[in-house]
C-alpha positions in Angstrom: 0.0 0.0 0.0 1.4 3.4 -1.1 1.8 6.1 1.5 0.2 9.5 0.8 3.5 11.1 -0.1 4.2 8.3 -2.7 0.7 8.8 -4.2 1.2 12.6 -4.3 4.7 12.4 -5.9 3.4 9.9 -8.5 0.5 12.2 -9.3 2.8 15.3 -9.6 5.1 13.3 -11.9 2.2 12.1 -14.1 0.8 15.7 -14.3 4.0 17.6 -15.0 5.7 15.1 -17.4 3.7 16.2 -20.5 4.7 19.8 -20.0 8.3 18.9 -20.8 7.1 18.3 -24.4 4.6 21.2 -24.4 7.3 23.7 -23.3 10.4 22.2 -25.1 11.3 25.6 -26.6 11.5 27.0 -23.0 13.5 23.9 -22.0 11.1 23.2 -19.1 12.3 20.5 -16.7 11.6 19.7 -13.1 13.1 17.6 -10.3 11.3 16.3 -7.2 13.1 16.1 -3.9 11.4 14.5 -0.9 12.5 13.5 2.6 11.4 13.0 6.2 12.0 16.2 8.2 11.3 14.4 11.5 9.1 11.5 12.7 5.8 13.0 11.5 6.6 15.7 8.8 7.4 14.8 5.3 8.6 17.4 2.8 8.2 17.4 -0.9 9.8 20.1 -3.2 9.5 20.3 -6.9 12.1 22.5 -8.5 11.4 23.8 -12.0 13.9 24.8 -14.6 13.5 26.8 -17.8 15.6 28.7 -20.3 17.0 31.8 -18.6 15.6 34.8 -20.6 18.7 36.9 -19.8 21.3 34.2 -20.5 19.6 31.6 -22.9 22.5 29.1 -22.6 21.6 28.7 -18.9 18.6 27.3 -17.0 16.7 29.5 -14.5 15.6 27.7 -11.4 12.4 28.2 -9.4 10.4 26.4 -6.7 7.4 25.2 -8.6 5.8 23.5 -5.6 6.7 22.8 -2.0 4.5 21.1 0.6 4.7 19.4 3.9 2.7 16.4 5.0 1.9 16.2 8.7 1.2 12.5 9.2 0.1 13.0 12.8 -2.7 15.5 12.0 -3.4 14.2 8.5 -2.7 17.6 6.9 -0.9 18.7 3.8 0.3 22.2 3.7 1.3 23.8 0.4 3.8 26.6 1.2 4.9 27.5 -2.3 3.3 27.2 -5.8 4.8 29.2 -8.6 4.8 29.0 -12.4 6.9 30.9 -14.8 5.1 33.5 -17.1 4.9 31.1 -20.1 2.9 28.6 -17.9 0.5 31.1 -16.2 -3.2 31.6 -17.0 -3.7 28.1 -18.3 -5.1 26.5 -15.2 -1.9 24.5 -14.6 -1.5 25.6 -10.9 -5.2 25.2 -10.0 -5.3 21.8 -11.6 -2.1 20.8 -9.7 -3.8 21.9 -6.4 -6.9 20.0 -7.4 -5.0 16.8 -8.1 -3.4 17.1 -4.6 -6.8 17.7 -3.1 -8.3 14.6 -4.7 -5.6 12.4 -3.1 -5.8 14.2 0.2 -9.5 13.7 0.3 -9.2 10.0 -0.6 -6.7 9.6 2.3 -8.9 11.5 4.7 -6.4 14.3 5.0 -6.9 18.1 4.9 -5.2 20.3 2.3 -4.1 23.8 3.1 -2.3 26.6 1.3 -0.2 28.5 3.8 2.1 31.6 3.8 0.0 33.2 1.1 0.4 36.7 -0.3 -2.8 38.7 0.1 -3.8 38.8 -3.6 -3.6 35.0 -3.9 -5.4 34.6 -0.6 -8.3 36.8 -1.8 -8.5 34.9 -5.1 -8.7 31.5 -3.3 -11.4 32.8 -0.9 -13.4 33.9 -4.0 -13.0 30.4 -5.4 -14.5 28.9 -2.2 -11.5 28.0 -0.1 -12.1 28.4 3.6 -10.2 30.9 5.6 -8.3 29.5 8.5 -9.0 30.6 12.1 -6.8 33.3 13.5 -4.6 33.8 10.4 -5.0 35.8 7.2 -2.4 34.0 5.1 -3.8 30.4 4.9 -6.8 28.7 3.4 -8.2 25.2 3.4 -9.1 23.6 0.1 -12.5 21.9 0.3 -14.7 20.1 -2.3 -16.5 23.4 -2.9 -13.3 25.2 -3.9 -13.5 25.9 -7.7 -10.2 24.8 -9.1 -11.2 23.2 -12.4 
């Protein structure tokens, strides 16, 4: 039986792989790094790479996705999600969040986006994410959240 982090990593891999072909001109690549931070927290980070617009022979690096899984409280916390300009406004980020939500729900875990900038926070609230108690930079993704 696969752990939730194994399922999430497999889903991310399946979702992102086609974009390597879609964005071959931009030389889009990614690498997934994952490890136990301690006995209950598991960290997954997806680094993205694309052609550096200022130095086209080089690759620019960015954190595409970073999240933490708290196995004790059955919570997944997305702390970073970022797409380069050529991937924005195509629903890629929302679909990625949705794919993580589907697995979290199946595994009876909660999905949160944390450490949000205010504009993203407001957009997610408008999409039906729930504000978290006593903080203004985190939301919970629920089945009513409009992501697709």
